[in-house]
N, C-alpha and C positions, 0 to 999 in steps of 0.2 A: 428731703431737707431736714436738718437737725435743729430742733428748737430747744431753748433752755427749759429745764424741768423744775417744777415746783411741787412741794408736798401739799396734799389736799388740806391738811391742817393749817397751812400758812395762807391759803387763799379762800377757804370756806369756813363758815360757822356750821357746826354739826348739831342738829336737833333731833333727838329721839322722839318717835311717835308716842302718843299717850292714849290713843283711842282703841278700845277692844273691837275687833272686827265684827263680831256677831251681836254685841250688846249695845252698840252705839245707836241712839235714836235717829231715824232718818230726818232730813231737813233740807235746807236750801243750799248748803255748801257741798262742794265735791269732797269725797272722802277717799283718799288714796289707800288702797290695800295691795296685797301682793299680786292679786289677779290682774289680768289685762284691763278689765272694766273698772269703772268707778262706782262706788256706793255713794250715799249722801249722808250728811250729818247736820244736826240742828245748830251746832256751834263750830267754830274753827280754831285751829292752833297756829297756823302760819299764814302770813300775808306777804306774798311776793313770789319771785321765781325760785324754784328749787329743783334739785335732782334727788329723787327718792330711791334708796337702795334697800332691797330686802335683806334682812339679817339672818334668814333661815333658808335652807335649801328648797328649791322649787320642786324637787322630786321626793325628798325624804328617803327613808329606807337606807340610810347610811351613805347616800350619794351626795357629792358636792356638785351643785348645779344652780345657776341663776338664769332663768328664762328671760328676764327683762328687768331693766331699771325704768323709772318713770320720770317724765318731766311734768311739772305742774306750776301754774302761776295763779296769782290772785289769792283770795282767802280760801283756805282749804284745811280739812282735818287729815291727820296722818295716823295710820294704824300703828300699834305698838310693836309691830314686827318689822318696822322699817326705820331708817334714819334719813333725814333730809340734809342735803348739802346745799348751803345757801352762800353764794359768792359774797365775800366781804366788800369787794369793790368791783362794781359793774364795768368800770373802765379798764380793769385788769383781766377779769375772767367773765366770759359770757356763760350764763347758765345753759343756754342751748348748745354751745360748744361742748361744755362739760358732759351734758346728757348724751349727745351723739358719740362722743369719745368713749365714755364708759359703756355705752350700749355695744359699740363695736368691739371694745377691748375687755369686756367683762370677764371673758374666759382667761385672759392674760393677767389682768390687774386684780380681780376680785376673787374668782373661784379658787385659785391656789391658796388663798388665805383662810378658807373655810376649814373648821376643825370640828371633831366630834366623831362618835361612832353611830349611835342611833339617831341622835338629833344633831345634824351637821349645821353649824352656824358661823356667822361672821362677827367679829368684835369691832366695836367702833374705833378703838385705839389702833387696830391694824389698818382700817380704812384710812385713818388720819395720816398714816405714814406712807401711803401710796404716792409715788411721784409720777406726775403726768407732764407731757410736753405742753408748753404754754406759749404759743406765738403771740405777737402783738394783736391787740383787739381787732384791728381791721382785717388781719389775716384769719382770725377766728371766725369773723362774720363771713368771709369769703368761703371758708371751709364749710361752714354750716349751710350756706346757700348751695354749694356744690353737692354736698351730701343729700340735702333735701330734694334737689333736682334729680339726682340719681335714684333716690328711693321713690320719688314720684313716678319716674319712668318705669321702674320695676313693678310698682303697683298697677300702672296702666297696662303693662304686659300681662300681669296676673288677671286683671279684670277682663281683658280682651280674650284671653284663653278660656276663662271660665264662661264668658258669654258664648263663645263658640261651642263649648261643650254643652251648655244648656240648650242652645239652638239645635244642636245635633240630636239631643234627646227628645226635644219637642217634635222634631221632624220624624223621628222614629215612631213616636207614639201616634202622631197624626196619620202617618202613612199606614200604620197597622190598623187604625180605626177605619180608614177609608176602605181598605181591603175588605174588612168584615161588613161594613155598612153597604157595600156594593152588592152583597148577596141579598137575594130577594127575601121579603117577609115570609113568603111561602116556605122558605127553607128553614125557618126558625122552629125549634122544637124545645119543649121543657126538658130539663135534665132528667126528670123521672122516666122519660122514654128512652134515655140514652145510657143511663148508668144504674148500677145497684149500689146501695150504701152500706158500709160496715162501720160500726162504731169502735171506740177504743176503750181501754181500761187500765187500771193501775194494779199490778200484783200486790198481794199482801206484804206489807213491810215486816210482819211478824215471822215470815218464812224467809230466812236469809238465803236459802238455796235458790229461791226465785230470782235473786239479784246477783247470782254468780254464774254468768253465762256470756255468750258472745252475740246474742241476737239484739240488734238495735231496738231500743224503746224510745220512740220519737215523740217529742212534745213541741209546743210552739217555739221554744227557744232554739230548736234545731232548724227551724224553717227560714233560714237566711239565704238559701240558694234555691235555684229552680230545679235542681236534681239532688235527691237525697241518697247518699252512699253510706252514711254512718250517722251515729248520734252520740250525744254526751253520755247517756246512760244505756246499760245493756241488761238483759234478763236471760234466764235459762229456758231451754226447751220445755222443761217441766212447767214453768210459769205459763207458757202459751197453752198448755193442755188443762191446767187447773185454775185458771183465772180468766177474767173478762178480756184480757189482752190477747187477742187472737192473731195468728200469723197472717200477714198480707203478702200477696204475690208481687213480683216485679211488674211494673206497669200500672200499679194503682196510683191514682191521683189524690194526693193528700191535701186537705184544706182545713185551716183553723176555723173553728165555729164558736169558740168561747175564750174570753180573756180581754184584757185592756188593750192588747195590740190591735183589736178590731176597731178602736177609736180612730185609727189612722190608715189601716190597710187590711185586706183579707188575704193572707199568704196562702199560696198553693204551690205544689211541687210534685214532680214525678218520682216515684219510688224506684230506685235502681238496684236495690238488694231486698231480699225477704226481711220483713221487719214487723214490728207492732207499733201501735200508736196509743197515746193516752186519751183520757175522756174529753179533753178539750178539742179534739180533732175528729174529722170524719175521713173515711177513705171512699172515693168515688171509683168504682170499678167499671171501666168502659165496656159497653156492649160492642158488637161487631159493626155498629153503625158509625163509630167514632174512634179515632186513634188517641192514645193518652197525650201525645205531643200536641195535637191540635186542641184537645180539651184544655190543656194548660195554657196554650196561647190565648184562647178565648177568655179564660178566667183572668189572666194577667191584663189583657186589653180592656176588659170591661170591669176592672176592679172598682171603679168609681160607682158603677151601678150596683155591684154587690154590697158596697158600703151603705147604700141607701136602705138595704134590707136589714141591717144590723140594728138591734134594739138594746136598750139598757135593761138589765135584770136586777136581781138583789145585790145590794152593796155596790151599786154603780158598775157592776161587771157588764161587759158587752157580750151579746150572744146573737148568733145567726141560726135561727130555728130551721130544722131540717125541712119542714113543709115549704117554707119560703125558698130555701135553696133549691129544692127539687122542682119548684114552679118557675124557676129562672129560665128564661128562654134564650137560646143561642142559635146562631146560624149554623146549619149543618149541610154543607155540600157533599157530593160524592167523595169517596175515599181518595181517589187520585187527586182531586182538587184540594182536599185537606192536606195531603202530603206536599203538594206544590206550594201551598201557602206557608206551611211550616218551614220548608226549605228556603223560601224567599226571606221569611222573617229571621231565620237563623243567620243567613248571609248578612242581612241588615244589622243584626246584633253584633256580628263579628266586626263590622266596620265601626260601629259605635264604641265597642270595647277597645279597638285599635286607637281610636281618637282619644279615649280616656287615658290609655297607656302612654301615648305620645305626650299628652299634656302633663301627666305625672312625671315623666322622665325630664321634660323641659323644665318643670318647676324645680326638680331636684338639682338640675344643672345650674339653674338661676340661683337657688339657695346656696349652692357651693361656691358660686362665682362672686356673689354679693359681698361677703366679708373681705375678700382680697381687693375688690374695687374700692370699698370704703376705706380700707387700710391705706391704700395709695392716696386717697383724697386727704387723709390726715397727715400724710407725709409730704404733701404738696407736690405729688408726682402726676396729678391729673390736670 
């Protein structure tokens, strides 16, 4: 349906924000900034309904982009990086309609107006000249109701899919713990009887040849996966011979023992290539009693118990002392049972990963579909 168009300047009063984002004292009033969340302010600038548009790019770096516009009502403060559009006559233009329209059409109406090289920005006078479709007020309200209904259903789908994913992860963790807890206490042994420990080190920065090589030098920042095949930094073979950073064999189980990451988790992983580690980590080299894969499964499963062993050291750094780590007891069945458990848990993880992948694909499809659905709503085609 084709609606008559009106310039924003003809239907809205434009008010530039005056509050600095970082220096405004907090208080009782909402403070609209460019981010999705609201800050607070001790005073207010605007009282009423308004649509707030960022005047700077959401991404910077010379890119023209607006991630969001904002709707706000009541008394609120506005950051100096935004401009508020306040309908002059509520019987002609609904602020909610204007908000949803500009949110859906921001890449069509606003982003093409952005100018600049390093600092890409919008000018108020350009926004003022934007023409928007303006149906009668009752139709605006119907469109708003329809759009909010559709968005509500989308959020419900997102919530249900996220809940299903969380429940799947909880089931995986609980199933894993049940498997290990079913093993008898008699099977539990301290790590000191199952592994040998090798520490790490950092080659001298004064010798540039130490840092010109292809051998992975692994630090906690590399411990984002359960298998380590490479690292951010590399060193030379000479460095492994003339520094504390000694070469580790494939199959070593790496574990972080120092750093602020230990406030949340104790990362561990299997080494899949010859490598060295830094001083914030230890390598657990399994004996013939235990497989590396099984050892990692146990460490991942009982991560919460490992966290209880972590202590604060100087400068609020977290540390897992080697004696405490080696006294940590784990269930140790015979090797065939270890392999069976690892195989089962790997199959379970594959199913969890598939669920995550399907959810991500569904969300991408939903994100791609939503703009066209909302566009039809504003055209009166729904």
